[in-house]
C-alpha positions as CSV (number, residue, x, y, z in Angstrom):
1,M,120.7,104.4,128.0
2,E,120.5,106.5,131.2
3,G,123.2,109.2,131.2
4,K,124.3,108.5,127.7
5,K,123.6,111.0,124.9
6,K,125.6,110.0,121.8
7,I,123.8,108.8,118.8
8,I,125.6,106.7,116.4
9,V,124.5,106.5,112.8
10,V,125.7,103.7,110.6
11,G,124.8,104.0,106.9
12,S,125.4,105.4,103.5
13,C,126.6,108.5,102.2
14,N,126.0,109.7,98.6
15,T,126.3,112.6,96.2
16,D,122.8,113.4,94.9
17,M,122.3,114.9,91.4
18,V,118.8,116.4,91.4
19,I,116.8,117.7,88.4
20,R,113.4,119.4,88.8
21,V,110.9,118.2,86.1
22,D,107.2,118.7,85.2
23,H,106.7,114.9,85.6
24,L,108.6,111.8,86.2
25,P,109.8,110.3,82.8
26,L,107.9,107.2,81.6
27,P,110.0,104.3,80.3
28,G,111.7,105.4,77.1
29,E,110.8,108.9,77.6
30,T,113.2,111.9,77.4
31,I,112.1,115.1,79.1
32,I,113.7,118.6,79.7
33,G,114.2,119.5,83.2
34,H,114.2,123.0,85.0
35,D,117.0,123.2,87.4
36,F,120.0,121.0,88.3
37,I,121.8,120.9,91.7
38,T,124.4,118.6,93.2
39,N,123.7,117.9,96.8
40,Q,125.0,115.8,99.6
41,G,122.7,112.8,100.5
42,G,122.5,109.2,101.3
43,K,120.1,108.0,104.0
44,G,122.8,107.5,106.6
45,A,124.4,110.8,106.0
46,N,121.0,112.6,105.9
47,Q,120.2,111.1,109.3
48,A,123.5,112.0,110.8
49,V,123.2,115.6,109.6
50,A,119.7,115.7,111.0
51,V,120.7,114.5,114.4
52,C,123.5,116.9,114.5
53,R,121.5,119.9,113.3
54,L,118.7,119.1,115.7
55,G,121.1,119.1,118.7
56,G,122.4,115.6,119.0
57,D,125.9,114.4,119.8
58,T,126.6,112.5,116.5
59,A,129.0,110.0,115.3
60,F,128.9,108.5,111.8
61,I,130.2,105.1,110.7
62,A,130.4,104.9,106.8
63,R,132.6,104.3,103.7
64,L,133.2,106.8,100.9
65,G,135.2,106.4,97.7
66,N,138.6,107.9,97.6
67,D,137.6,110.4,95.0
68,G,136.4,114.1,94.7
69,F,132.9,113.2,95.8
70,G,134.1,111.3,98.8
71,A,136.6,114.0,99.8
72,K,134.0,116.8,99.7
73,S,131.5,114.7,101.6
74,L,134.0,114.0,104.3
75,Q,134.8,117.7,104.5
76,L,131.2,118.8,104.8
77,L,130.2,116.0,107.3
78,T,133.2,117.2,109.6
79,E,132.1,120.8,109.1
80,E,128.7,119.9,110.3
81,G,130.2,118.9,113.7
82,I,129.7,115.2,113.2
83,D,132.4,112.8,114.6
84,T,133.8,111.3,111.3
85,S,136.6,109.3,112.9
86,H,135.2,106.2,111.4
87,V,134.2,107.5,108.0
88,C,136.7,105.7,105.7
89,L,137.9,106.7,102.3
90,T,138.1,103.6,100.0
91,D,140.5,103.0,97.0
92,G,139.2,101.5,93.9
93,V,135.6,102.1,94.3
94,S,133.4,105.3,93.8
95,T,131.5,107.2,96.4
96,G,127.8,106.5,96.2
97,V,125.8,108.5,93.7
98,A,122.0,109.2,93.5
99,L,120.1,110.4,90.4
100,I,116.9,112.2,91.5
101,P,114.2,113.7,89.3
102,V,111.8,115.7,91.3
103,E,108.4,116.7,90.2
104,D,107.0,120.3,90.6
105,S,104.5,118.6,93.0
106,G,107.4,117.5,95.2
107,E,107.4,113.7,94.5
108,N,110.5,112.1,93.5
109,S,112.2,108.9,92.1
110,I,115.7,107.9,93.3
111,I,118.2,105.7,91.5
112,V,121.3,104.9,93.6
113,A,124.7,103.4,92.7
114,S,125.9,102.2,96.0
115,G,129.7,102.3,95.4
116,A,131.7,102.4,98.6
117,N,128.4,102.0,100.7
118,A,128.4,98.3,99.8
119,M,132.0,97.9,101.1
120,L,131.0,98.9,104.8
121,S,131.9,95.7,106.7
122,P,131.4,94.1,110.2
123,D,135.1,94.7,110.6
124,D,134.5,98.4,110.3
125,I,132.0,98.2,113.1
126,D,134.5,96.2,115.3
127,K,137.0,98.9,114.9
128,A,134.5,101.6,115.8
129,E,133.4,99.7,118.9
130,P,134.8,102.5,121.3
131,L,132.2,104.9,120.0
132,F,129.5,102.5,121.4
133,E,130.7,102.8,125.1
134,D,128.7,106.1,125.6
135,A,126.1,105.6,122.9
136,A,122.3,106.1,123.8
137,I,121.1,105.2,120.4
138,L,122.1,103.4,117.2
139,L,120.3,104.6,114.1
140,M,120.5,102.5,110.9
141,Q,118.9,102.2,107.5
142,L,119.2,99.7,104.7
143,E,121.7,101.1,102.0
144,T,124.7,99.2,103.6
145,P,125.2,95.4,103.9
146,I,122.7,93.6,106.3
147,P,125.7,91.6,108.0
148,T,127.2,95.1,108.9
149,L,124.0,96.3,110.4
150,I,123.6,93.1,112.4
151,R,127.0,93.5,113.8
152,A,126.3,97.1,114.7
153,A,123.1,96.2,116.5
154,Q,124.9,93.4,118.4
155,I,127.5,95.7,119.7
156,A,125.0,98.5,120.5
157,K,123.0,96.0,122.5
158,E,126.1,94.9,124.4
159,H,126.6,98.4,125.4
160,G,123.1,99.1,126.4
161,A,122.0,101.3,123.5
162,T,118.6,101.5,121.9
163,V,118.6,100.2,118.3
164,V,116.5,102.1,115.8
165,L,116.0,100.8,112.3
166,N,114.6,102.8,109.4
167,P,113.8,99.9,107.0
168,A,114.5,101.8,103.7
169,P,114.9,100.9,101.0
170,Y,113.0,97.8,101.9
171,P,114.4,94.6,100.3
172,K,112.3,92.4,98.1
173,D,113.4,89.4,100.1
174,G,112.5,91.0,103.4
175,L,114.6,91.3,106.5
176,P,116.2,88.4,108.5
177,D,114.9,87.7,112.1
178,Q,118.6,87.9,113.1
179,L,118.5,91.6,112.6
180,L,115.0,92.4,113.5
181,Q,115.3,90.7,117.0
182,L,118.1,93.2,117.8
183,V,115.9,96.2,116.9
184,D,113.9,98.2,119.6
185,I,112.2,100.8,117.4
186,I,111.4,100.5,113.7
187,T,110.2,103.4,111.5
188,P,108.6,102.0,108.3
189,N,106.6,104.2,105.9
190,E,103.3,102.9,104.7
191,T,104.8,101.0,101.8
192,E,107.6,99.5,103.9
193,A,105.0,98.5,106.7
194,T,103.0,96.8,104.0
195,G,106.0,94.8,102.9
196,M,106.9,93.9,106.4
197,S,103.4,93.0,107.6
198,G,101.6,91.7,104.6
199,V,98.9,94.2,105.4
200,K,98.2,96.9,102.9
201,V,98.4,100.1,105.1
202,D,95.6,102.2,103.7
203,S,93.5,102.9,106.7
204,E,93.8,103.4,110.5
205,E,92.5,100.0,110.9
206,A,95.0,98.5,108.6
207,A,97.8,100.5,110.4
208,I,97.1,98.9,113.7
209,R,96.9,95.3,112.2
210,A,100.3,96.1,110.5
211,I,101.9,97.3,113.6
212,R,100.8,94.2,115.5
213,E,102.2,91.9,112.7
214,I,105.5,93.7,112.7
215,K,105.8,93.4,116.5
216,K,105.5,89.7,116.2
217,R,109.0,89.9,114.7
218,G,110.2,90.8,118.1
219,I,110.2,94.5,117.8
220,E,108.9,96.5,120.9
221,K,107.9,99.8,119.2
222,V,106.8,100.3,115.6
223,I,106.2,103.9,114.1
224,I,104.6,104.0,110.7
225,T,105.1,107.3,109.0
226,A,102.3,108.4,106.8
227,G,103.2,111.6,105.1
228,A,100.4,114.2,105.5
229,A,98.5,111.8,107.7
230,G,101.2,112.0,110.4
231,A,102.5,109.0,112.1
232,Y,101.0,105.9,113.8
233,T,102.1,103.8,116.7
234,E,100.5,101.6,119.2
235,L,100.3,102.4,123.0
236,K,98.6,100.4,125.6
237,G,96.9,98.3,123.0
238,C,95.4,101.2,121.0
239,L,96.5,102.9,117.8
240,V,97.7,106.5,118.4
241,N,97.9,109.0,115.4
242,I,100.3,111.8,116.0
243,P,99.4,114.5,113.4
244,T,101.9,116.3,111.2
245,H,102.0,120.0,110.5
246,K,100.4,121.2,107.1
247,T,102.9,122.8,104.8
248,K,103.5,123.4,101.1
249,V,105.5,120.5,99.7
250,V,108.4,121.4,97.5
251,D,110.5,118.3,97.8
252,T,110.1,115.2,99.9
253,T,113.7,114.0,99.6
254,A,115.2,113.4,103.1
255,A,111.8,114.0,104.9
256,G,111.9,110.5,106.3
257,D,115.6,110.8,107.2
258,T,114.8,114.2,109.0
259,F,112.0,112.4,110.9
260,C,114.4,109.6,112.1
261,G,117.1,111.9,113.2
262,A,114.7,114.1,115.1
263,L,113.1,111.1,116.7
264,C,116.4,109.9,118.0
265,V,117.5,113.3,119.4
266,A,114.2,113.6,121.3
267,L,114.4,110.1,122.6
268,S,118.1,110.6,123.7
269,R,116.9,113.6,125.8
270,G,114.4,111.4,127.6
271,A,111.2,112.4,125.7
272,E,108.2,110.0,125.8
273,L,107.6,108.3,122.4
274,T,104.6,110.4,121.4
275,S,106.4,113.7,122.2
276,A,109.5,112.4,120.3
277,I,107.2,111.7,117.4
278,S,105.6,115.1,117.5
279,F,109.0,116.7,117.4
280,A,110.1,114.5,114.5
281,N,106.8,115.4,112.6
282,K,107.7,119.1,113.0
283,A,111.2,118.7,111.7
284,A,110.1,116.6,108.7
285,S,107.2,119.0,107.7
286,L,109.7,121.8,107.6
287,S,112.1,119.8,105.5
288,V,109.6,119.2,102.8
289,T,109.3,123.0,102.1
290,R,112.9,122.9,100.7
291,L,114.7,121.4,97.8
292,G,117.3,118.7,98.3
293,A,118.6,116.4,101.0
294,W,121.0,118.1,103.3
295,M,119.9,121.5,102.1
296,S,116.4,120.8,103.4
297,I,117.2,119.5,106.9
298,P,116.4,122.1,109.5
299,Y,118.3,123.3,112.6
300,E,117.0,122.9,116.2
301,K,116.4,126.7,116.4
302,E,113.9,126.4,113.6
303,I,111.6,124.0,115.3
304,I,109.0,125.3,117.6
305,H,108.9,123.1,120.7
């Protein structure tokens, strides 16, 4: 990775439709919301935008529908300064869409129709291989097909890049070793870490056990994000808690994506792991004070180093 700075993000891009509500609806319940906004989202696009806004040299590999949502998303990604040369418009399928009710407390639920995200293929990754020649980091999530992520990780490793996986949304059937053995750094939240490890992450003692179980899958570095409790990792055999910054929570949408993007930017600049996590915590804690996905992601100048 030495001398290389580019961060490649492989993942999803959605149009988010967000409604603020007093509480999340129960099954069969109809409720009246307060405000409605249409926002750009998708975990891949969120992370690409976070990397770019926080100072990273960013390329995004994704598929959009050849529709109004897709055209708008491509325009806005390009305007952010992201390399979109391998963001493809796809005929006959919609751009991904997410429906997001957000409680006044900041908690949310998300329903995603994958659309073109499900069409991203290993062949798309092969066509984008020239991007990997000067890549420091590959950042991925789980809203696109697993075989595509495996191919991306294989090419990244061939070119000496660090592979970072945000295992969200975590699949019921788990993740194949073929993918995990290519991952250098993984960033589950408490729920995802529980799914991966079989250890319910509800305490510091449980966090270190979960980290050690996940490492058995062949992953060198595990970072468990824990909201207001900060983030946990293991260094020299000991649990380390990197605290977050206390803020008023408005909306948690894209907070995890902001964390991942910020983490990769700091690592690409040579930061030690705990320093990179601290920078990521600062960025994520600022994002939760704002409504929406892209709308909430901060710029580098807003982060106090």
